[in-house]
KOLLUM-652066 format. One record per residue (C-alpha): x, y, z; residue in three letters. Coordinates in steps of 0.001 Angstrom, whole numbers, plus 524288, in hexadecimal, padded with zeros to 5 digits. Each point is the difference from the previous one (the first is absolute). Example, Ala and Ser with C-alpha at 12.3 -4.5 7.8 and 13.67 -1.06 7.14 Angstrom:
REM residues 2
8300C7EE6C81E78ALA/8055A80D707FD6CSER/
REM end
This chain:
REM residues 219
0F4B0D065AE6965MET/80CA97FC77806D7THR/80D648038E7FA9EMET/8029B7F1A07FCE5ALA/7F3607FF127F83EGLU/8035180C8B7F8CATRP/80D8C7FAFF7FCB1MET/7FA4F7F3487FAC0ASP/7F514805E37F7F1GLY/800CA80E867FD51GLN/80EBA800737FE54LEU/7FFC87F4C77F653LEU/7F54E806B17F830ALA/807AE80CB180004PHE/80C9D7F95D7FB9CVAL/7F9187F8C47F4FBVAL/7F91980C437FB32ALA/80C3F8086780095ILE/8083F7F5957F94FTHR/7F66E7FEFC7F4C0LEU/7FFAC80ECD7FF0CLEU/80EE5800EF8000BSER/802547F6007F530VAL/7F59F805DD7F71ETHR/807468076C7F536PRO/7FE3580EA180120GLY/8070780CF780117ILE/808F87FB6180AF7ASP/804E47F3FC7F8BFTHR/80199807D17F38ELEU/8082280A68806BALEU/808C97F5C780663VAL/802597F9B87F2B2ILE/802BC80D267F9B5ARG/809C08046580A3EASN/806CA7F2DA800F2THR/801F28003A7F14CALA/8057180DB680136ARG/8095C7FE7080B56GLY/800B57F1CE80428GLY/7FBD27F8C980C2ALEU/8037A80B3580914ARG/7F65A809197F956ASP/7F5947F57D7FFFEGLY/8017C7FD7A80E90VAL/8001F80E7B8034ELEU/7F3EC802267F79CTHR/7F9147F51480744SER/80401805C080D1FMET/7FAC380D427FBDDGLY/7F3257FA527FB3CILE/7FDE37F80580C48CYS/803B980B46808F7SER/7F45A807397FA6EGLY/7F7327F5A88060DLEU/802D98058180D88PHE/7FBBB80D647FB3CVAL/7F3157FA6B7FB3CHIS/7FE2B7F82780C84ALA/8021980C348083CTHR/7F702808257F77AVAL/7F5837F57E800A1SER/801007FE6B80EB7ALA/7FF6180E8C80296LEU/7F3FF801767F780GLY/8061C809037F600VAL/7FC077F6487F596SER/7F1DA8024C803D9LEU/801DF80E707FD51ILE/805B87FCE47F2A3LEU/7F4C47F6DD7FCF5LEU/7F5F080A3B803DCGLN/806B880B4D7F91CSER/7FF757FF097F13AALA/809B880B367FECBTRP/80A317F995808BASER/7FEA37F2DF7F945PHE/800DA8063D7F28ESER/80C17807D6803A1ALA/807367F40380515LEU/7FB617F8107F45CLYS/80505809CC7F608LEU/80D398015A806A4VAL/801A57F1448000BGLY/7FB7D7FEE97F1E5ALA/8098D80A7D7FBABALA/80B3A7F92C806E4TYR/7FD077F2DD7F9A1LEU/7FEC68067F7F2BCALA/80D17806C180222TRP/806897F2F0802E0LEU/7F9907FA3A7F400GLY/8046780AF87F703VAL/80DF67FE4480507ALA/7FF8A7F1997FC23SER/7FA218033B7F2B4LEU/80ADB809CE7FD8DARG/80A027F5A08034EGLN/7F9607F6A37F68CALA/8007280A7B7F55ETRP/80E968022D8021ALYS/802AA7F1777FEB4GLY/80C367F92B804DCGLY/8011D7F56A80A18GLY/7FB6F801CA80DCELEU/80AC5802AF809BAGLU/7FD987F45B8089DVAL/808637F9A380A46ALA/801847F1C18036EALA/7FA317FBC680CEDVAL/80D497FE3880635SER/805FE80C127FA12GLY/7FEF180E91801F0THR/7F727809247F8B0SER/80551804217F2D4ARG/7F79680C157FFB5GLN/803C5809F080A46ALA/7F31C802EB806B2VAL/7FFAD805F480DB7PRO/7FA407F6E980A43MET/7F562809BD80355TRP/7FA737FFD07F235ARG/7FA1D7F22A7FFD0PRO/7FBD2801D680E32LEU/7F91780CA57FC8AARG/7F9B87FA5A7F3CFGLU/7FADA7F44580779GLY/7FB0F807F580B81LEU/7F93780A537F7C2LEU/7F9AE7F6177F6E2SER/7F9B77F9AF80BE0ASN/7FCBC80BD88085CVAL/7FA3F8079C7F493LEU/7F6E07F4E47FC3DASN/7F29180319805DFPRO/7FB7C7F2357FCFELYS/809177FB3180AADTHR/7F9F9809CB80965VAL/7F26F7FB067FCA8VAL/804567F1D1800DBPHE/8061B8019380D74TYR/7F44680797804DCMET/7F6D07F5247FBC1ALA/808AF7F446802E5PHE/8073C8025380CCFLEU/7F3F9802AB80898PRO/7FB867F2147FD67GLN/80B887FB4B80822PHE/7FF6480A3280AD9ILE/7F6E07FDF180B7FALA/7F97580BCB80679PRO/808417FDC480C2ATHR/80CDC7FF747F879ASP/8094680BB37FF85PRO/7FCDB803977F1F6ALA/80CF18066F7FC7CLEU/808C07F56D805BDLEU/7F7C97F5157FA1DLYS/7FFEA806A87F2B0SER/80EB9801B880025LEU/801CD7F1E180433TRP/7F78E7FB3D7F4B7LEU/80754809087F6C9ALA/80C9D7F9D380506GLY/7FB267F2997FBDFILE/7FC5C8059A7F2B7HIS/80D83806687FF4CPHE/806E37F2E4801D1ILE/7F77B7F85F7F673ILE/8007180A597F557ALA/80EB0801C98016EASN/802AB7F1797FEECVAL/7F81F7FF497F36DTRP/8057280C5E7F9CFGLN/80E187FCBA80359ILE/7FDDF7F2967F9E6LEU/7FB45806FA7F3C7VAL/80C2C8089C80055ALA/808D27F40880123VAL/7F94D7F97F7F46ELEU/8014880C537F7D5VAL/80E33801B28040AGLY/803367F20D7FC3BSER/7FAEC802CC7F25BALA/8091980BA77FE40SER/806467FA417F3B7HIS/7F2A8800877F95ETRP/7FC7E80D5C80522LEU/80CBD805BB7FADFALA/7FC617FCFA7F1F9ARG/7FBA380C4B7F8A1PRO/7F4037F9A27F9C3ALA/7FB5F7FA2E80CDBPHE/8024980CB08076FSER/7F7F6807927F613ARG/7F4A37F6B2801C8VAL/8012E7FFEF80EDALEU/8011180EBB80118ASN/7F4F5801E77F64EGLY/7F6E67F69A80708LEU/803AF8052E80D6ETHR/7FE3680E127FBD1GLY/7F3117FD3E7F94EGLY/7FA8B7F8A580BB6VAL/8046080A7A809A9LEU/7F9C180ABA7F7C5VAL/7F3A47F7B97FEEEALA/7FFDD7FE1980EC9PHE/8016680EB480199GLY/7F4AF802CA7F6BDILE/7F7847F5C080694LYS/80313805B180D57LEU/7FCEC80DC57FB51ALA/7F2B87FB757FB1DLEU/7FCA37F91080CC5THR/7F43C806528066DARG/7FFEB803CB80E31ALA/7F8977F63980883PRO/7F1E6803C080249ALA/
REM end
């Protein structure tokens, strides 16, 4: 297959699959919503950047074959799974505590600055860790990327290039979500609404953590 043929067929298939994956509601979207509600558009964008930066970690791990080791080692998979589950549960408990305290969410308008003083590294760290510590992403990249890498391709460079495409698509979607959430700041600041949002967010994050903890290692 020539490069032109690959660009016409394989690349289009990859873009369509990754776009559908990116817009499907999940942990990433939920975390962007949570952090945008907490600190405004800046936190939402930084969270998205952190999440999508983790894709390069998974692409590198997949290309170097470390994912294969994780898939073949039940102990390694279980360890990574439990760490990721604990982190998601911790984020969820934090949201549930905020819902219990009540009060309006400290949200910022899209064009304004964050009302809640949160260091820039915090949403970046939360986004990056939520992605890197999710073994499902490791498994997905290990199963998905090889379909678009020919035996003669430089595996690492091709994987990183594909991850770069995923990075752009996922960021565009998640930043759009952050903008939409930021534009609804007058609703999010209401105490009753913030209780519901924090309660739902916390409950879903804890549920994701429990589900992840119960996930069996691939056979």
